[in-house]
C-alpha positions in Angstrom: 155.8 -132.8 204.4 157.5 -130.0 206.5 160.5 -130.0 204.1 158.3 -129.7 201.1 156.2 -126.9 202.7 159.3 -125.0 203.9 160.7 -125.0 200.4 158.0 -122.6 199.3 158.2 -120.3 202.3 161.2 -118.4 200.9 159.1 -117.3 198.0 156.5 -115.3 199.9 156.4 -111.5 199.8 156.4 -110.4 203.5 155.8 -107.0 205.1 157.8 -106.5 208.3 156.4 -104.3 211.1 158.1 -102.7 214.0 156.6 -101.3 217.3 156.7 -97.5 217.2 157.8 -97.3 220.9 155.2 -94.8 222.1 153.1 -95.5 225.2 150.3 -93.1 224.4 146.9 -93.7 222.8 148.4 -93.8 219.3 150.8 -96.7 219.9 150.9 -99.2 217.1 153.0 -101.3 214.8 154.3 -99.5 211.7 155.5 -100.9 208.4 159.3 -101.1 208.3 160.2 -102.9 205.1 159.1 -105.4 202.5 161.0 -108.7 201.9 160.8 -110.4 198.5 163.3 -113.3 198.5 163.1 -114.1 194.8 164.4 -110.7 193.6 167.9 -110.6 191.9 168.7 -107.2 193.5 168.3 -108.6 197.0 165.5 -109.6 199.3 164.6 -106.1 200.6 162.4 -104.4 198.0 161.1 -101.4 199.9 162.0 -99.5 203.1 159.4 -97.3 204.8 160.5 -94.1 206.5 159.3 -93.1 210.0 156.6 -90.5 210.0 
């Protein structure tokens, strides 16, 4: 069952977050990039810039 379920995990669109590194009240995770494994151009479909 795990092998069959794992086969489909590489088809999910995933947003990756990173910690912003601040220690103040506005600390949070921010969007870093979007992964889409099924694309012909490559798995990274969007990269977010730091604000």
